[in-house]
N, C-alpha and C positions, 0 to 999 in steps of 0.2 A: 541487689536487684537491679535486672538486665536493662539497659537502657532501652527505651522506644526506638523502634527504625522511624529516621526521617524521612519525607516525603520528597523528592527532587518536584518541584514546582514548574509547572509549563509556562512559555511564557504567557502574558495576558496578551488576548487576541483582540484587542479595541477596535480595530482598524479591519474592514471587514470589506471583501467585492472591491467595488468603485473605489473607496476610501483607500483601501490597500495598493490597488494598482495606480492611486493620485502618487501616493506618499513613494512609492516606489520609482515613478517617474522623475517626482522632483529628484528625490535624492540619487537614481545609477542611471537616468535617460532614460528614452523611449523604447531599448529594448530591454528593460526590469523583467524579472518576474512580476505574472498576475495572478493573482487568485483564480483558484480550480481550474487554471487555464490546460487545454490538452495539452499532450506530446505523445511521443510515440517511442515506443523503447522495445528490444529485445529480449525478451522472459528469458531468456536463454543463459544471459548475460547478469540476469539479475539476480548475482548468488549472495547477495550478503541481505540480511534483515534488520533491520533497525531494533533493536532491546525497547520493547515499551513495559517497561517497569517502574513503575513509581518511585522505587525507593534506590535505581540508580541514573536513571533518564530521566526529562522530560515527555510526558506523554503528547506528542504531537499528535494532534486530531484534526479532521479537515477544516476545521476551521482556523488551521493555522497553514493554509496552503497560500503557497508565495511569499512567504516570510523568510526576509535576508537575514539569514542569525551565523553571527559569530560563536568561537568558544568548538570545544571538540563534543559538543554531539554527534557527529560523524563518525565519530571514531567508537562508538558502543552498537555494534555490531555482531552477527554472528553468520555462521553459514545458511543461507535461504531453506535449505533443506533440512534443519533441524526444528522450521515450525512444522508442527503436527500435523496440522490441515495440509500443508503440502506435503508432508513425506506420505502421508495416507493417500492423495491425491495420486501420487506417482504410483503407488504401490499396488492401488486399485485401477487406474485406468492405462496404465502400463505394463505393469505385472499381472496384471490378473486377477488380485488378491480380494477378495470379497471382502467387505466395507467393515463386517462383523470383527475380522481378521486383521486388520489394519490397527488395529486401536484405537480408532476413532471413537469408536460410543461408549468405550471406556472413559475415553477423556470429556467426553461431553457430560456422560453422568457425572463425573467426579467436579464439572464447572457447575453441575447444578447442583448438585449437595453443598459446593461452597456457596454458589449465589444466589439459589433458589431458581432461576432460571437464566439460560445462556443461547445466545442466539434463538430466542425467540423459542426456544422448548423447554418444556419442564417433566416431559414424563420420556420413556422410551420410544414411544408411539410417536412422539414428535420429533426425537431423532432420525427414527427409521422415515418417516415423512420426508424429512429437511434432506435428507439421503438421495432420497430417490428423486427430490427436484435436481440434485448436483446433478444427479445420472443425467438427467433431461436436460441439463446446460449443457453438459460435455457431448451428449447428441447432437443437441442444435450447433455450437460451435465448429464438433467436427464436418458437416453437412453443410453447413451455411455460412462457415465462417465469424471471426471473434466480430461481436456487433459494435459496430461504432456509433453511441449514442451525444455525440459532442452537439453543444448548440451555437450557436454563434450570439454575445451581447454585448455590448458597447465595443463591437469590432474586433472581439476575440474568440477564439474557437476554447469554448470549455466544457469538459466534463464532471460534473459534479459527482456523478456515482462512479467514478475510474479507480480503477487500481491506484493506489498510493504509492506517490516514486517520489524519494528525497534525493538531490543531489548533493554530493561529498565536494570536498575542498579541491579533489582533483578532477570534479567532473566527472566522476562516476555514479550511476545509479545504487540506491538505496530502497529496497524494497519497504514500505512505509507500514507493513503489516496489517493493510485493510485491503481485500481483496482476494486472502489467502486460495481459495476455491479455484479461482479463476488463474491466478499464476499457475497455481497446479496442473490446470488442466492445460493451458499454455504450453507449459513445459512437457506436459506429456505428449503433447501434441506435435510436437518440434516444430512449435508458431516461431517466428524470428521479428516478428512488428507487429506490434496490437497499438491500442492508443490507450492511457493513462492520464492519471490527474497529478500535476505537478505540487510536490508538496512545498517540503522547507528548503531551502538553497543556503549552502555555505558562501558567502561574501568570493572567498577565494576562485570561486569557478566561475562566476562572472567574468573575470579580467583577462579569459582567454576567448570568450564567446561561444564555451560549448550550448548555452543554454539555444543558439541559435539552429544548433545540429538535431536536438530532441525535438525543436517545433517542427524540423524538416523533414524529422525520421532518419538520419543519417549518421546519429550517435552511437 
């Protein structure tokens, strides 16, 4: 009998928001990472995506934002453009390929068949309507710039629903696989500075002060 696949457990996210901020400040000083804080990234340099596969890696979600975590999780990556959503966005917006020919509709239908619902879609009509909204988002970003929905909470700029970005041991960004379409649009438009939400941070990155550069948009 084949052995059942085990799932890699995500770290417990007991401390969130101000509690995580306080714990990080006590452990690492006043420049420590903060939960859901806004950072600035160059999407053209966001060339790796974290592999969110519970059979291989912890599944980092927004509740893990600002978590400082040791280990080799930051090595579990693949090229960002292997994301089928990002690849479809690049094909559609950069190369002019119709959505139906990018493969995105097929992927969406496969996910719906496996899960019952995916990205709030259940039917082909839902999928088509969703990608009409993605077209509208692209037009808005192209015409008006990338929206910065930063809010100031407890003295820290935070981006609760921003593109999710981890920082590896070398201080390099890893796309956290939340905000795929926005990353694809930003890359297709050639944008070089957009806001993002800080994800998980490897402790080795903190020793060289790289986080300050992301806060200033200079990384």
